[in-house]
KEDO-179594 format. One line per 10 residues: number of its first residue (from 1); their letters; for each residue x negated, y negated, z negated of C-alpha. Coordinates in steps of 0.02 Angstrom, whole numbers, plus 50000, padded with zeros to 5 digits. Each point is the difference from the previous one (the first is absolute). Layout:
N
NUM> a> X,Y,Z  ...
END
This chain:
69
1> mrviisldld> 50142,50317,49023  50067,49830,50054  49871,49861,50019  50046,49826,50038  49880,49884,50090  50001,49829,50080  49899,49981,50168  49964,49862,50126  50019,50115,50160  49942,49964,50189
11> fellrkqkhe> 50141,50108,50069  49933,49977,50185  49831,50060,49939  50073,50146,49892  50102,50057,50150  49842,49998,50117  49911,50103,49879  50136,50122,49967  49994,50031,50195  49824,50029,49999
21> lmdhawkens> 50002,50110,49860  50139,50099,50090  49894,50007,50167  49854,50066,49899  50101,50125,49895  50080,50088,50147  49867,49964,50133  49960,50178,50031  50176,50072,49960  49951,50063,49827
31> tnellegiis> 50060,49930,49831  49892,49904,49879  50068,50005,49827  49902,49866,49932  50044,49874,50135  50178,50069,49995  50007,49940,49811  49937,49828,50037  50122,49984,50146  50143,50053,49896
41> lidavqdqsv> 49946,49870,49860  50005,49872,50139  50179,50059,50035  50054,49981,49833  49937,49814,49988  50084,49957,50161  50165,50089,49952  50001,49909,49828  49950,49833,50071  50164,50005,50105
51> dsngvdeelv> 50120,50106,49894  49963,49925,49822  49909,49834,50035  50112,49937,50146  49844,49973,50116  50058,49987,50179  49989,50162,50084  49936,49935,50172  49854,49917,49889  49961,50164,49916
61> fgkpeeeav> 50023,50119,50143  49978,49895,50153  50116,49971,50145  50060,50157,50078  49891,49988,50147  49846,49985,49895  50029,50165,49920  49961,50082,50164  49819,49929,49993
END
């Protein structure tokens, strides 16, 4: 199923939330399928924003040095 929606996103906040979810999901070296699903959804939103909607990649994913944080 394909769903098309229009959103106003704060990409910096979304990026921080994704990192927090990732830290929590893999905190104890175990997988958490529920959080992995939400993280995958955020990944898809980020990818579509850049690939299909022309949003600047640095705005969506941050600067390379920010990714290590």
